[in-house]
C-alpha angles and dihedrals in degrees: 000000000000090000092053092048090049090049091054092045090049090052091049091050088050090055091050090048091052090050090051092045094051094040093052090045094053093043090054090050091048094050096040108030109196135159099213128116089210091055091048090051092051091046090050092048091052094045091048089051089053088056090049092053091051090045092054094055098040093047092044097050103025113023099037098016095222111169098166112121098193120111092007093158092050091048092051091047089053090047092050091048092051091050094047092048088046090053089051091050089049093052095044093045092050090049092050095047092048090050089051084058097248113160110265094248093050092046090051092048093050093044091049092048092052092048093045091052093046093048095046095049095047094044091050098043102032117015101038099020114153113230126332120317108233122194111234116225127199117242117254 
């Protein structure tokens, strides 16, 4: 039951992150109107990073309830790596699905589902893992 609750919390955090990401992006465009693809890319990178920062803290304290303060820099580096690899998976998946002639909405849905699953599993088992994972061996 804890895993299901964490999955729903992780999804809720993702919705909040998207809201932050898009809000920051559109505020930047409103304050600094520019007609440059490079500017849009930098603005999007910054807004996405704002969502990642929010995601780290909400997932740390709410989704996975991790109150340990040790190795905070290492934990954030792992979190950032997972999110950047996830972003890469998302982009590549979307590209593949579109080239397989999926409708844009379906391609986006499948790519997002893949990325969501990847991010949840790695955050749960690696970034915010509780205690040490010990391999169980059968007696012999």
